[in-house]
Chimera marker file (.cmm) of the C-alpha trace (Angstrom):
<marker_set name="trace">
<marker id="1" x="60.177" y="176.345" z="46.571" r="1" g="1" b="0" radius="0.5"/>
<marker id="2" x="59.170" y="179.020" z="44.088" r="1" g="1" b="0" radius="0.5"/>
<marker id="3" x="55.846" y="180.808" z="44.487" r="1" g="1" b="0" radius="0.5"/>
<marker id="4" x="54.348" y="182.532" z="41.448" r="1" g="1" b="0" radius="0.5"/>
<marker id="5" x="54.471" y="186.295" z="41.806" r="1" g="1" b="0" radius="0.5"/>
<marker id="6" x="57.179" y="186.232" z="44.501" r="1" g="1" b="0" radius="0.5"/>
<marker id="7" x="60.716" y="187.442" z="43.877" r="1" g="1" b="0" radius="0.5"/>
<marker id="8" x="62.304" y="185.317" z="46.588" r="1" g="1" b="0" radius="0.5"/>
<marker id="9" x="62.670" y="181.554" z="46.800" r="1" g="1" b="0" radius="0.5"/>
<marker id="10" x="62.258" y="179.585" z="50.029" r="1" g="1" b="0" radius="0.5"/>
<marker id="11" x="64.503" y="176.631" z="50.680" r="1" g="1" b="0" radius="0.5"/>
<marker id="12" x="63.432" y="173.812" z="52.943" r="1" g="1" b="0" radius="0.5"/>
<marker id="13" x="65.447" y="170.807" z="54.036" r="1" g="1" b="0" radius="0.5"/>
<marker id="14" x="65.403" y="168.058" z="56.602" r="1" g="1" b="0" radius="0.5"/>
<marker id="15" x="67.207" y="169.188" z="59.798" r="1" g="1" b="0" radius="0.5"/>
<marker id="16" x="69.152" y="165.908" z="59.985" r="1" g="1" b="0" radius="0.5"/>
<marker id="17" x="70.345" y="166.328" z="56.393" r="1" g="1" b="0" radius="0.5"/>
<marker id="18" x="71.457" y="169.849" z="57.217" r="1" g="1" b="0" radius="0.5"/>
<marker id="19" x="73.253" y="168.709" z="60.368" r="1" g="1" b="0" radius="0.5"/>
<marker id="20" x="75.060" y="165.955" z="58.438" r="1" g="1" b="0" radius="0.5"/>
<marker id="21" x="76.111" y="168.531" z="55.829" r="1" g="1" b="0" radius="0.5"/>
<marker id="22" x="77.394" y="170.991" z="58.443" r="1" g="1" b="0" radius="0.5"/>
<marker id="23" x="79.245" y="168.504" z="60.632" r="1" g="1" b="0" radius="0.5"/>
<marker id="24" x="81.913" y="167.991" z="57.973" r="1" g="1" b="0" radius="0.5"/>
<marker id="25" x="82.903" y="171.658" z="58.204" r="1" g="1" b="0" radius="0.5"/>
<marker id="26" x="83.193" y="172.052" z="61.971" r="1" g="1" b="0" radius="0.5"/>
<marker id="27" x="86.661" y="170.542" z="62.345" r="1" g="1" b="0" radius="0.5"/>
<marker id="28" x="88.163" y="172.803" z="59.642" r="1" g="1" b="0" radius="0.5"/>
<marker id="29" x="86.275" y="175.789" z="61.114" r="1" g="1" b="0" radius="0.5"/>
<marker id="30" x="87.646" y="175.054" z="64.583" r="1" g="1" b="0" radius="0.5"/>
<marker id="31" x="91.183" y="174.682" z="63.198" r="1" g="1" b="0" radius="0.5"/>
<marker id="32" x="90.920" y="178.041" z="61.437" r="1" g="1" b="0" radius="0.5"/>
<marker id="33" x="89.575" y="179.655" z="64.612" r="1" g="1" b="0" radius="0.5"/>
<marker id="34" x="92.456" y="178.201" z="66.646" r="1" g="1" b="0" radius="0.5"/>
<marker id="35" x="94.989" y="179.446" z="64.069" r="1" g="1" b="0" radius="0.5"/>
<marker id="36" x="93.362" y="182.885" z="64.343" r="1" g="1" b="0" radius="0.5"/>
<marker id="37" x="93.978" y="182.583" z="68.103" r="1" g="1" b="0" radius="0.5"/>
<marker id="38" x="90.301" y="182.750" z="69.004" r="1" g="1" b="0" radius="0.5"/>
<marker id="39" x="89.482" y="181.739" z="72.555" r="1" g="1" b="0" radius="0.5"/>
<marker id="40" x="87.656" y="178.506" z="73.332" r="1" g="1" b="0" radius="0.5"/>
<marker id="41" x="84.666" y="180.646" z="74.276" r="1" g="1" b="0" radius="0.5"/>
<marker id="42" x="84.835" y="182.475" z="70.940" r="1" g="1" b="0" radius="0.5"/>
<marker id="43" x="84.843" y="179.176" z="69.056" r="1" g="1" b="0" radius="0.5"/>
<marker id="44" x="81.940" y="177.929" z="71.185" r="1" g="1" b="0" radius="0.5"/>
<marker id="45" x="79.974" y="181.146" z="70.520" r="1" g="1" b="0" radius="0.5"/>
<marker id="46" x="80.575" y="180.878" z="66.760" r="1" g="1" b="0" radius="0.5"/>
<marker id="47" x="79.479" y="177.230" z="66.706" r="1" g="1" b="0" radius="0.5"/>
<marker id="48" x="76.374" y="178.038" z="68.749" r="1" g="1" b="0" radius="0.5"/>
<marker id="49" x="75.526" y="180.900" z="66.387" r="1" g="1" b="0" radius="0.5"/>
<marker id="50" x="75.639" y="178.540" z="63.380" r="1" g="1" b="0" radius="0.5"/>
<marker id="51" x="73.276" y="176.113" z="65.101" r="1" g="1" b="0" radius="0.5"/>
<marker id="52" x="70.914" y="178.931" z="66.102" r="1" g="1" b="0" radius="0.5"/>
<marker id="53" x="70.946" y="180.417" z="62.597" r="1" g="1" b="0" radius="0.5"/>
<marker id="54" x="69.714" y="177.118" z="61.174" r="1" g="1" b="0" radius="0.5"/>
<marker id="55" x="67.349" y="176.566" z="64.138" r="1" g="1" b="0" radius="0.5"/>
<marker id="56" x="69.136" y="173.363" z="65.170" r="1" g="1" b="0" radius="0.5"/>
<marker id="57" x="69.276" y="172.169" z="68.788" r="1" g="1" b="0" radius="0.5"/>
<marker id="58" x="72.461" y="173.071" z="70.661" r="1" g="1" b="0" radius="0.5"/>
<marker id="59" x="72.818" y="171.703" z="74.192" r="1" g="1" b="0" radius="0.5"/>
<marker id="60" x="76.582" y="171.886" z="74.716" r="1" g="1" b="0" radius="0.5"/>
<marker id="61" x="77.818" y="173.545" z="77.882" r="1" g="1" b="0" radius="0.5"/>
<marker id="62" x="80.131" y="176.532" z="77.332" r="1" g="1" b="0" radius="0.5"/>
<marker id="63" x="83.822" y="176.100" z="78.141" r="1" g="1" b="0" radius="0.5"/>
<marker id="64" x="84.944" y="177.253" z="81.558" r="1" g="1" b="0" radius="0.5"/>
<link id1="1" id2="2" r="1" g="1" b="0" radius="0.2"/>
<link id1="2" id2="3" r="1" g="1" b="0" radius="0.2"/>
<link id1="3" id2="4" r="1" g="1" b="0" radius="0.2"/>
<link id1="4" id2="5" r="1" g="1" b="0" radius="0.2"/>
<link id1="5" id2="6" r="1" g="1" b="0" radius="0.2"/>
<link id1="6" id2="7" r="1" g="1" b="0" radius="0.2"/>
<link id1="7" id2="8" r="1" g="1" b="0" radius="0.2"/>
<link id1="8" id2="9" r="1" g="1" b="0" radius="0.2"/>
<link id1="9" id2="10" r="1" g="1" b="0" radius="0.2"/>
<link id1="10" id2="11" r="1" g="1" b="0" radius="0.2"/>
<link id1="11" id2="12" r="1" g="1" b="0" radius="0.2"/>
<link id1="12" id2="13" r="1" g="1" b="0" radius="0.2"/>
<link id1="13" id2="14" r="1" g="1" b="0" radius="0.2"/>
<link id1="14" id2="15" r="1" g="1" b="0" radius="0.2"/>
<link id1="15" id2="16" r="1" g="1" b="0" radius="0.2"/>
<link id1="16" id2="17" r="1" g="1" b="0" radius="0.2"/>
<link id1="17" id2="18" r="1" g="1" b="0" radius="0.2"/>
<link id1="18" id2="19" r="1" g="1" b="0" radius="0.2"/>
<link id1="19" id2="20" r="1" g="1" b="0" radius="0.2"/>
<link id1="20" id2="21" r="1" g="1" b="0" radius="0.2"/>
<link id1="21" id2="22" r="1" g="1" b="0" radius="0.2"/>
<link id1="22" id2="23" r="1" g="1" b="0" radius="0.2"/>
<link id1="23" id2="24" r="1" g="1" b="0" radius="0.2"/>
<link id1="24" id2="25" r="1" g="1" b="0" radius="0.2"/>
<link id1="25" id2="26" r="1" g="1" b="0" radius="0.2"/>
<link id1="26" id2="27" r="1" g="1" b="0" radius="0.2"/>
<link id1="27" id2="28" r="1" g="1" b="0" radius="0.2"/>
<link id1="28" id2="29" r="1" g="1" b="0" radius="0.2"/>
<link id1="29" id2="30" r="1" g="1" b="0" radius="0.2"/>
<link id1="30" id2="31" r="1" g="1" b="0" radius="0.2"/>
<link id1="31" id2="32" r="1" g="1" b="0" radius="0.2"/>
<link id1="32" id2="33" r="1" g="1" b="0" radius="0.2"/>
<link id1="33" id2="34" r="1" g="1" b="0" radius="0.2"/>
<link id1="34" id2="35" r="1" g="1" b="0" radius="0.2"/>
<link id1="35" id2="36" r="1" g="1" b="0" radius="0.2"/>
<link id1="36" id2="37" r="1" g="1" b="0" radius="0.2"/>
<link id1="37" id2="38" r="1" g="1" b="0" radius="0.2"/>
<link id1="38" id2="39" r="1" g="1" b="0" radius="0.2"/>
<link id1="39" id2="40" r="1" g="1" b="0" radius="0.2"/>
<link id1="40" id2="41" r="1" g="1" b="0" radius="0.2"/>
<link id1="41" id2="42" r="1" g="1" b="0" radius="0.2"/>
<link id1="42" id2="43" r="1" g="1" b="0" radius="0.2"/>
<link id1="43" id2="44" r="1" g="1" b="0" radius="0.2"/>
<link id1="44" id2="45" r="1" g="1" b="0" radius="0.2"/>
<link id1="45" id2="46" r="1" g="1" b="0" radius="0.2"/>
<link id1="46" id2="47" r="1" g="1" b="0" radius="0.2"/>
<link id1="47" id2="48" r="1" g="1" b="0" radius="0.2"/>
<link id1="48" id2="49" r="1" g="1" b="0" radius="0.2"/>
<link id1="49" id2="50" r="1" g="1" b="0" radius="0.2"/>
<link id1="50" id2="51" r="1" g="1" b="0" radius="0.2"/>
<link id1="51" id2="52" r="1" g="1" b="0" radius="0.2"/>
<link id1="52" id2="53" r="1" g="1" b="0" radius="0.2"/>
<link id1="53" id2="54" r="1" g="1" b="0" radius="0.2"/>
<link id1="54" id2="55" r="1" g="1" b="0" radius="0.2"/>
<link id1="55" id2="56" r="1" g="1" b="0" radius="0.2"/>
<link id1="56" id2="57" r="1" g="1" b="0" radius="0.2"/>
<link id1="57" id2="58" r="1" g="1" b="0" radius="0.2"/>
<link id1="58" id2="59" r="1" g="1" b="0" radius="0.2"/>
<link id1="59" id2="60" r="1" g="1" b="0" radius="0.2"/>
<link id1="60" id2="61" r="1" g="1" b="0" radius="0.2"/>
<link id1="61" id2="62" r="1" g="1" b="0" radius="0.2"/>
<link id1="62" id2="63" r="1" g="1" b="0" radius="0.2"/>
<link id1="63" id2="64" r="1" g="1" b="0" radius="0.2"/>
</marker_set>
């Protein structure tokens, strides 16, 4: 949304639409992380950070 007199634009979207958009990229992201030899915990932390960035719920337990 553009506000007259402001130099920045705010983007709003439905959280479910955003989640549906993001879910298609998690498998490729996880594969790239595994190829980079990231730990399971590192992959978990990266995934959690994406959810937190977009203010989406994340209730998955961390790997042991």
